[in-house]
C-alpha positions in Angstrom: 25.0 13.9 7.7 24.9 13.8 11.5 27.6 12.6 13.9 26.1 9.7 16.0 27.9 11.0 19.0 25.8 14.2 18.9 22.6 12.4 19.9 24.0 9.5 21.8 22.1 9.0 25.1 24.1 8.7 28.3 24.6 5.0 29.2 22.7 5.5 32.5 19.7 6.9 30.7 19.0 3.7 28.7 17.2 0.9 30.7 18.4 -2.6 30.6 14.9 -4.1 30.1 13.1 -5.3 27.0 11.7 -2.6 24.7 11.3 -1.1 21.2 13.4 1.8 19.9 13.0 4.3 17.0 15.6 6.3 15.2 14.4 9.6 13.7 15.9 11.9 11.0 16.4 15.7 11.4 12.8 16.2 10.2 11.3 13.9 12.8 10.5 11.1 10.5 11.0 7.5 11.9 13.6 5.8 9.7 14.2 2.6 11.7 12.3 0.6 14.3 13.9 -2.2 16.3 13.3 -4.3 19.4 15.8 -5.6 22.0 15.8 -7.9 25.0 18.2 -5.4 26.6 17.7 -1.9 25.3 21.0 -0.7 26.8 23.1 -3.4 25.2 21.4 -3.1 21.8 21.5 0.7 21.5 25.1 0.9 22.7 26.1 -1.2 19.7 24.9 1.5 17.3 27.2 4.1 18.9 30.5 2.2 18.6 33.3 3.2 16.2 31.4 4.0 12.9 34.1 2.3 10.8 33.2 -1.1 12.5 29.5 -0.9 11.5 27.9 -2.5 8.5 27.6 0.1 5.6 23.8 0.2 5.8 24.0 0.6 9.6 26.5 3.4 9.0 24.1 5.2 6.7 21.2 4.7 9.1 23.0 6.2 12.2 24.4 9.1 10.2 21.0 9.9 8.7 19.4 9.8 12.1 19.5 12.7 14.6 17.7 11.3 17.6 16.7 8.0 19.2 13.8 7.2 21.6 12.6 4.0 23.1 9.6 2.4 24.9 9.9 -0.1 27.7 7.6 -3.2 27.7 7.0 -6.0 30.1 8.4 -8.9 28.1 9.9 -10.0 24.7 6.5 -11.1 23.3 5.1 -7.6 23.8 8.2 -6.1 22.2 7.6 -8.3 19.1 4.0 -7.1 18.8 4.8 -3.5 19.4 7.7 -3.6 16.9 5.4 -4.9 14.2 2.7 -2.3 14.8 5.2 0.5 14.7 6.7 -0.8 11.4 3.3 -0.9 9.9 2.5 2.6 11.3 5.7 4.5 10.3 6.9 2.4 7.2 10.6 3.1 8.1 12.9 3.3 5.1 15.8 1.4 6.8 13.6 -1.6 7.9 13.5 -4.8 5.7 10.1 -5.0 3.9 9.1 -8.3 2.4 6.8 -7.3 -0.4 5.3 -9.6 -3.0 7.0 -9.6 -6.3 3.6 -9.8 -7.9 -0.1 -9.8 -6.9 -1.1 -13.4 -6.3 -4.6 -14.6 -7.1 -6.6 -16.5 -4.4 -9.7 -18.7 -4.6 -12.2 -16.9 -2.4 -15.6 -17.9 -1.0 -17.7 -15.0 0.3 -19.1 -16.7 3.3 -20.1 -13.3 4.8 -22.8 -12.9 2.1 -26.3 -14.4 2.5 -25.7 -16.5 -0.7 -21.9 -17.3 -0.8 -20.1 -16.9 -4.1 -16.9 -18.5 -5.3 -14.5 -16.3 -7.3 -10.9 -15.3 -8.1 -9.7 -12.4 -5.8 -6.5 -10.4 -5.6 -5.3 -7.7 -3.1 -6.3 -7.1 0.5 -8.3 -9.7 2.2 -11.9 -9.0 3.2 -13.7 -9.8 6.4 -16.1 -12.8 6.2 -14.4 -14.3 3.1 -12.5 -17.7 3.1 -9.3 -17.7 1.0 -7.4 -20.6 -0.5 -4.1 -20.3 -2.2 -2.2 -18.3 -3.4 -2.0 -19.7 -6.9 0.6 -18.9 -9.5 -1.9 -18.2 -12.2 -5.6 -17.2 -12.2 -6.3 -19.8 -14.9 -5.3 -22.5 -12.5 -8.0 -21.4 -10.1 -10.6 -21.2 -12.8 -9.7 -24.8 -13.9 -10.1 -26.0 -10.4 -13.4 -24.2 -9.9 -14.8 -25.5 -13.2 -14.2 -29.1 -12.2 -15.5 -28.7 -8.6 -18.8 -26.9 -9.7 -19.9 -30.4 -11.0 -19.9 -31.7 -7.4 -20.4 -28.4 -5.4 -22.7 -26.3 -7.7 -22.5 -23.1 -5.7 -23.0 -19.6 -7.0 -20.1 -18.1 -9.0 -22.0 -15.2 -10.7 -21.7 -11.5 -9.9 -24.2 -9.6 -7.9 -25.7 -8.0 -11.0 -26.2 -11.3 -12.8 -27.7 -12.8 -9.7 -30.1 -10.0 -9.2 -31.3 -10.0 -12.9 -31.9 -13.8 -12.7 -33.9 -13.5 -9.5 -36.0 -10.7 -11.1 -36.7 -12.6 -14.4 -37.2 -16.0 -12.7 -34.7 -17.6 -15.1 -31.2 -18.8 -14.1 -28.1 -18.1 -16.1 -26.3 -20.6 -18.3 -24.5 -22.3 -15.4 -27.9 -23.1 -13.8 -29.1 -24.8 -17.0 -25.9 -26.9 -17.3 -26.1 -27.9 -13.6 -22.9 -26.1 -12.6 -25.0 -23.9 -10.3 -27.8 -24.9 -7.9 -29.6 -21.7 -8.9 -30.6 -20.2 -5.5 -31.5 -17.1 -7.4 -34.8 -18.9 -8.7 -35.4 -20.9 -5.6 -34.1 -24.3 -6.8 -32.3 -24.6 -3.5 -32.8 -22.7 -0.3 -30.2 -20.3 1.0 -29.6 -22.6 4.0 -28.9 -25.6 1.8 -26.7 -23.5 -0.5 -24.7 -22.4 2.5 -24.2 -26.0 3.5 -23.0 -26.7 0.0 -20.5 -23.8 0.2 -19.3 -25.2 3.6 -18.6 -28.6 2.0 -16.7 -26.8 -0.8 -14.6 -25.0 1.7 -13.9 -28.2 3.6 -12.7 -29.9 0.4 -10.4 -27.0 -0.5 -9.1 -26.9 3.1 -7.8 -30.5 2.6 -10.6 -32.7 3.8 -10.9 -34.5 0.5 -11.3 -38.0 1.7 -14.9 -37.6 3.0 -16.2 -36.1 -0.3 -14.6 -38.8 -2.4 -15.9 -41.6 -0.1 -19.4 -40.1 -0.1 -19.5 -40.0 -4.0 -18.2 -43.5 -4.2 -20.9 -44.8 -1.8 -23.7 -42.9 -3.7 -22.4 -44.3 -7.1 -22.4 -47.9 -5.9 -25.9 -47.4 -4.3 -27.2 -46.0 -7.6 -25.7 -48.9 -9.6 -27.3 -51.4 -7.2 -30.6 -49.8 -7.7 -30.1 -50.1 -11.5 -30.2 -46.3 -11.8 -27.3 -46.3 -14.2 -27.9 -42.8 -15.5 -27.4 -41.3 -12.0 -24.5 -43.7 -11.4 -22.8 -42.5 -14.6 -23.2 -38.9 -13.5 -21.7 -39.6 -10.1 -18.9 -41.5 -11.8 -18.1 -38.3 -13.8 -18.3 -36.2 -10.6 -15.9 -38.6 -8.9 -13.5 -38.3 -11.7 -13.6 -34.5 -11.5 -12.8 -34.6 -7.8 -9.9 -37.0 -8.3 -8.5 -34.8 -11.0 -8.5 -31.8 -8.7 -6.8 -33.9 -5.9 -4.2 -35.0 -8.4 -3.4 -31.5 -9.4 -1.9 -30.9 -5.9 1.2 -33.0 -5.3 1.1 -35.3 -2.3 4.3 -34.5 -0.4 3.5 -35.3 3.2 1.1 -37.7 5.0 -2.5 -36.7 5.0 -3.5 -34.3 7.8 -0.1 -32.5 7.7 -0.5 -28.7 7.9 2.8 -26.9 7.6 4.3 -23.8 6.0 7.8 -24.3 4.6 10.1 -21.2 4.2 13.4 -21.0 2.5 15.7 -18.1 1.8 18.6 -17.2 -0.5 20.5 -14.0 0.0 23.6 -12.0 -0.6 24.9 -8.7 0.8 22.3 -6.6 -0.9 19.2 -8.7 -1.4 17.2 -11.6 -0.1 14.8 -13.9 -1.9 12.1 -15.8 0.1 9.9 -18.7 -1.0 7.1 -20.4 1.0 5.1 -23.5 0.2 1.7 -23.8 2.0 1.0 -27.4 2.7 -2.5 -28.3 3.9 -3.8 -31.8 4.3 -0.4 -33.2 3.1 -0.6 -31.3 -0.3 1.0 -28.1 -1.5 -1.9 -25.7 -1.7 0.0 -22.6 -2.6 3.3 -21.0 -3.3 4.5 -17.5 -2.7 7.7 -15.5 -3.2 9.3 -12.2 -2.3 12.5 -10.4 -3.2 13.6 -7.6 -0.9 16.6 -5.3 -0.5 18.6 -5.9 2.7 18.5 -2.4 4.1 19.2 -3.7 7.6 22.3 -5.4 8.8 20.6 -8.5 10.2 21.8 -12.0 10.8 19.9 -14.9 9.1 18.0 -15.7 12.3 16.9 -12.1 12.6 15.8 -12.0 8.9 13.6 -15.1 9.5 12.1 -13.5 12.6 11.3 -10.4 10.7 9.8 -12.5 7.9 7.5 -14.4 10.2 6.5 -11.2 11.9 5.4 -9.6 8.6 3.8 -12.7 7.0 1.6 -13.6 9.9 1.2 -10.1 11.6 -1.5 -9.0 9.2 -4.0 -11.7 10.5 -5.5 -9.5 13.2 -6.1 -6.7 10.7 -7.3 -9.0 7.9 -9.4 -11.8 9.5 -10.8 -13.0 6.2 -9.3 -16.4 6.5 -9.8 -18.7 9.5 -6.7 -18.0 11.7 -6.2 -21.6 12.6 -5.8 -22.4 8.9 -3.7 -19.4 8.1 -1.3 -20.1 10.9 -0.4 -23.8 10.7 0.6 -26.0 13.6 4.1 -26.2 12.3 6.4 -23.8 10.4 9.7 -25.0 8.8 12.3 -22.3 8.5 15.9 -22.3 7.1 17.4 -20.8 10.3 15.8 -20.7 13.8 15.0 -17.2 15.1 17.2 -16.0 18.0 14.1 -15.8 20.2 12.3 -18.8 18.9 10.3 -19.4 22.1 8.9 -15.8 22.0 8.0 -16.2 18.3 6.2 -19.4 19.0 4.3 -17.8 21.9 3.2 -14.9 19.6 2.2 -17.2 16.8 0.3 -19.4 19.3 -1.7 -16.4 20.5 -2.7 -15.7 16.8 -3.6 -19.3 16.1 -5.3 -20.0 19.4 -3.2 -23.2 19.8 0.4 -24.3 20.0 2.7 -23.5 17.1 6.1 -25.1 16.5 8.8 -23.2 14.6 11.8 -25.5 13.7 14.5 -26.4 11.2 13.8 -29.6 9.3 16.8 -32.0 9.8 15.7 -35.2 7.9 12.9 -37.0 6.2 10.2 -35.8 3.8 10.0 -32.3 5.4 13.8 -31.8 4.9 13.4 -32.9 1.2 10.6 -30.4 0.7 12.6 -27.7 2.4 15.4 -28.3 -0.1 12.9 -28.0 -2.9 11.7 -24.7 -1.6 15.3 -23.5 -1.2 16.0 -24.3 -4.9 13.0 -22.2 -5.8 14.3 -19.3 -3.7 17.8 -19.5 -5.3 16.2 -19.6 -8.8 13.9 -16.6 -8.0 16.9 -14.6 -6.8 18.9 -15.4 -9.9 15.9 -14.5 -12.1 15.4 -11.2 -10.2 19.0 -10.2 -10.6 18.9 -10.9 -14.3 15.7 -8.8 -14.6 16.5 -6.0 -12.2 20.3 -5.6 -12.2 20.1 -2.9 -14.8 17.3 -1.0 -12.9 19.1 -1.2 -9.5 22.4 -0.1 -11.0 20.8 2.7 -12.9 19.0 3.9 -9.8 22.2 4.2 -7.8 24.1 5.7 -10.7 21.3 8.3 -11.3 21.4 9.6 -7.8 25.2 9.7 -7.8 25.1 11.5 -11.2 22.7 14.2 -9.9 24.7 14.7 -6.8 28.0 15.1 -8.8 26.6 17.2 -11.7 24.5 19.5 -9.5 27.2 19.8 -6.8 24.9 18.6 -4.0 26.2 18.0 -0.5 24.4 14.6 -0.3 22.6 12.2 -2.5 19.0 13.5 -3.4 17.1 10.7 -1.7 13.9 12.7 -1.9 13.1 14.6 -5.1 9.9 16.5 -5.8 8.9 17.5 -9.3 6.3 20.3 -10.1 4.4 20.9 -13.4 1.7 23.5 -14.2 -1.1 22.4 -16.5 -4.4 23.7 -17.7 -7.9 22.3 -17.7 -9.3 22.9 -21.2 -7.2 26.1 -21.3 -8.9 27.7 -18.3 -8.3 26.3 -14.8 -4.6 26.0 -13.8 -3.5 23.0 -11.7 0.0 22.3 -10.2 1.0 18.7 -9.8 3.6 17.5 -7.4 5.1 14.0 -7.7 7.6 12.6 -5.2 10.4 10.1 -5.8 12.3 8.6 -2.8 15.5 6.5 -3.4 14.8 6.8 -7.1 11.3 5.2 -6.9 7.8 6.9 -7.0 6.1 7.4 -3.6 2.6 7.8 -4.9 1.0 8.3 -1.5 2.6 11.7 -1.3 1.6 13.0 -4.7 -0.4 16.2 -4.5 -2.5 18.6 -6.7 -2.6 22.4 -6.2 -5.5 24.4 -7.7 -3.9 27.8 -8.7 -5.8 30.7 -7.3 -3.7 33.7 -8.3 -3.6 37.1 -6.6 -7.2 38.0 -7.3 -8.7 34.5 -6.9 -9.2 34.0 -10.7 -6.0 32.2 -11.5 -2.4 33.1 -12.3 -1.4 35.3 -15.3 1.0 32.7 -16.6 2.9 29.6 -15.7 5.7 31.4 -13.9 3.3 33.1 -11.5 1.5 29.7 -11.0 4.8 28.0 -10.3 5.7 30.7 -7.7 2.3 30.2 -6.0 2.6 26.4 -5.9 6.1 26.4 -4.4 5.1 29.1 -1.9 2.1 27.2 -0.7 4.0 23.9 -0.5 7.0 25.3 1.5 4.8 27.6 3.6 3.1 24.4 4.9 6.4 22.9 5.6 7.5 25.8 7.7 4.2 26.1 9.5 3.6 22.4 10.3 5.5 21.0 13.3 7.1 17.7 12.6 5.8 14.9 14.8 4.3 11.4 14.9 1.1 9.8 16.3 0.9 9.6 20.0 1.1 6.3 21.8 -2.6 6.6 22.5 -3.4 7.1 18.8 -1.2 4.1 17.8 -2.9 2.0 20.5 -6.3 3.1 19.1 -5.3 1.6 15.8 -4.9 -1.8 17.2 -1.4 -2.0 18.4 -0.1 -3.0 21.8 -0.3 -0.6 24.7 3.2 0.0 26.2 3.4 -1.1 29.7 6.3 1.2 30.6 7.2 4.9 30.2 8.5 6.5 27.1 12.1 7.7 27.4 13.4 10.3 24.9 16.9 11.2 24.2 17.8 14.9 24.7 15.9 15.8 21.5 13.4 18.2 20.1 10.5 16.1 18.8 7.1 15.8 20.4 6.0 12.2 20.0 2.3 13.3 20.6 2.1 15.7 17.7 0.2 14.6 14.6 2.0 13.8 11.3 1.7 16.5 8.6 1.5 15.9 4.9 4.2 18.5 4.0 6.4 18.1 7.0 9.4 16.7 5.1 11.4 18.8 2.7 13.0 17.4 -0.5 16.7 17.3 -1.2 16.0 18.4 -4.7 13.1 20.3 -6.4 12.6 19.8 -10.2 10.3 22.2 -12.1 9.1 21.5 -15.6 10.4 24.4 -17.7 13.5 26.6 -18.4 15.0 29.7 -16.9 11.7 31.7 -16.3 10.1 28.8 -14.3 13.3 28.2 -12.3 13.6 31.9 -11.5 10.0 32.0 -10.3 10.5 28.9 -8.1 13.8 30.3 -6.7 12.0 33.5 -5.8 9.4 31.6 -3.8 12.1 29.7 -1.9 14.1 32.9 -1.3 11.0 34.7 0.0 10.4 31.9 2.5 14.1 31.6 3.5 14.5 28.1 2.2 18.2 27.7 1.6 18.9 23.9 2.1 16.9 22.7 -0.9 18.5 22.4 -4.3 16.5 23.5 -7.4 16.7 22.7 -11.1 14.5 23.0 -14.2 14.2 20.6 -17.1 13.3 22.2 -20.4 11.4 20.0 -22.9 13.0 21.1 -26.2 16.6 20.0 -25.7 16.3 18.4 -22.3 18.4 21.1 -20.8 18.9 21.3 -17.1 18.6 24.9 -15.8 20.2 25.9 -12.5 19.2 29.1 -10.6 21.5 32.1 -11.3 23.3 30.4 -14.3 23.2 32.1 -17.7 23.5 28.9 -19.6 22.0 25.5 -18.9 23.7 22.2 -18.2 23.6 19.7 -21.0 23.8 16.2 -19.5 25.0 13.3 -21.7 22.1 11.5 -23.4 23.3 8.3 -21.7 23.3 9.8 -18.3 21.3 7.9 -15.7 20.7 11.2 -13.9 19.1 12.7 -17.0 16.9 9.6 -17.4 15.7 10.0 -13.8 14.8 13.7 -14.4 12.9 12.7 -17.5 11.0 10.0 -15.5 10.1 12.6 -12.9 8.8 15.1 -15.5 6.8 12.4 -17.4 5.3 11.2 -14.1 4.2 14.8 -13.3 2.6 15.0 -16.7 0.8 11.7 -16.3 -0.4 12.7 -12.8 -1.8 16.0 -14.1 -3.6 14.3 -17.0 -5.2 11.8 -14.7 -6.5 14.7 -12.6 -7.9 16.4 -15.7 -9.8 13.3 -16.8 -11.3 12.9 -13.3 -12.6 16.5 -13.4 -14.0 16.0 -16.9 -15.7 12.9 -15.8 -17.4 14.9 -13.0 -18.6 17.5 -15.6 -16.4 20.6 -15.8 -19.0 23.3 -16.4 -18.8 26.8 -15.3 -21.6 28.9 -14.0 -22.1 32.6 -13.5 -22.0 31.8 -9.7 -18.3 30.9 -10.2 -17.5 34.5 -10.7 -19.0 35.6 -7.3 -16.0 36.3 -5.0 -16.1 34.1 -1.9 -19.0 31.9 -3.0 -17.8 28.3 -2.8 -19.4 25.1 -4.0 -21.4 24.5 -0.8 -23.1 27.9 -0.9 -23.6 27.7 -4.6 -25.5 24.4 -4.2 -27.6 26.0 -1.4 -28.6 28.9 -3.7 -29.5 26.7 -6.6 -31.5 24.3 -4.3 -33.5 27.3 -3.0 -34.1 29.2 -6.3 -33.7 26.5 -8.9 -31.6 28.4 -11.4 -29.2 31.3 -11.9 -32.0 33.3 -13.6 -34.2 33.0 -10.6 -31.4 34.2 -8.3 -30.9 37.2 -10.5 -34.6 38.1 -10.1 -34.5 37.7 -6.3 -33.9 40.6 -3.9 -31.0 40.8 -1.5 -33.3 40.1 1.4 -34.6 36.9 -0.2 -31.0 35.8 -1.0 -29.9 36.5 2.5 -32.6 34.0 3.8 -30.8 31.1 2.3 -28.8 29.1 4.9 -25.2 30.1 4.9 -25.8 33.3 3.0 -25.7 36.4 5.1 -26.6 40.1 4.2 -23.0 40.9 3.1 -22.8 37.8 0.8 -26.3 38.4 -0.5 -25.2 42.0 -1.6 -22.1 40.5 -3.3 -24.2 37.9 -5.1 -26.7 40.5 -6.3 -24.0 42.8 -7.5 -22.1 40.0 -9.3 -25.3 38.8 -11.0 -26.6 42.2 -12.0 -27.6 42.2 -15.7 -25.3 44.0 -18.2 -26.6 47.5 -18.8 -26.7 47.2 -22.6 -28.5 43.9 -22.6 -31.9 43.0 -21.2 -31.9 40.9 -18.1 -34.1 38.2 -19.5 -31.5 37.3 -22.0 -28.5 37.7 -19.7 -26.4 34.6 -20.0 -26.5 32.2 -17.0 
């Protein structure tokens, strides 16, 4: 735990202009990103008497060991740069509004030659129009099923479309007139695209023109005594009206607005948003986040708008003028509302107004959204209270029972497993703040001293820990340079970068093993723990705690202790260790299944020292089989690209036939 005064910059060193600042921990990892109209005033507030700070701010400034900042030209630039750095570094002390579930969207793939309507989840794709989000996928399918009567556009997969085109027969939807069957030429691709455009206009809120058109066609058909066509148009008109009725009319036609509401306490915040397009609620979305920052309500709203609309430049799948409405209703106005409106206006390409509704229909809708936010927070607390409490108790238990100096915020667990009894693989899983961080999971193929694998699990465990912490010691800690960040699409700083009297090079690349854990857990008892401790001692690692979890009685082994610790069965700390061990097993099994799926076969070439997969493939491509390689001379083998005379001699020696067995029956 660092003393903030140890890295506090001198007051004269900090500029009084707008900018963005970053706090880093002792390992160089960015843990907080913020922006300020006046950098000197904002940064000075972090270095006041620590007792006067909010508890989470106290934790942040004591976890950090340095601070750096970048000067920009104005507040709008600081907003954009702050967002890009939050996306780049994923700081643990910044508020992150994450969806409480994966919402389905109705998507139309306008980027394809023959557009397709379908249900989509996850990241948005370029060239695709999105409508929603919806609460349930079945709600989208009901809507699409009704609309395909009027807009019979393609909804089949690429495989079904291709087979229909090859056979000359449409699928069932083509026969029942819910697809115009462009696959068999019933409609041209140009006319089908026009049909898809009409579908998108209807979903975007322009419902009146489609309804009026069908009414006119129905009356004209009746006047011409074409009652069969008039009846069909009547049914189509009923389908359209049913879709329109599904979306509650809450505001006058033509109104496009996003209405946000928030409910929060000291620890968490719940956010709800209603997307109103054409006067109707087209979608609803919600988040629940932990308040890891000490932010006022206005700052929370500003951070929310920044994250909700900031992805548009990176995910241009939906028309920006539709994704960013002309008006945004918020519960509390941001402190820098003018700058936020300017930034949103640049994204939309037109003026955007951010305001608090005071009266009328919009105020009534905002109150409805607020009730949803309060209900979502209450439901979240009911469902998650046990988990959040257990997480905190688990880390506190481990700190107390293991005698750690600080809470083990980062824990790494290692397991050694075998692929069909032969190849040894070490799996590493990482938990941060009691939650899995899957992006940092790793596998280690165990080589052993002679390159053929370790003798047993203890030797394998020693090798895996040695390799992991050797990388930690060898890799300098750093972060992407400003040029690299700018290359990824963020704002180029217009001013110089000022660093506190620190030790981190901001231009050094990030490394995968640059951050050490607070606690290492190995799967096994005293032998595995001793092997792991030997690896740490050999590398001089003294600030990482180590324990082992034995399967039989769930005993916790500590290095140098004759007897294990027996944690209570109800201990949250023991439960967390079990989760780590089970996750390491699961990760290892997943790896084995992937390797089996790729065909885990061994060849005689695998026994040739120094001959990797690339040169094995080159030899087999040249000679066709291992038997043919055995019959070749060293000179012929040396002619293969990548195989020199020395390797050719090694290959010939390794593949030489066994003396007491004829060469033509030597196993390959």
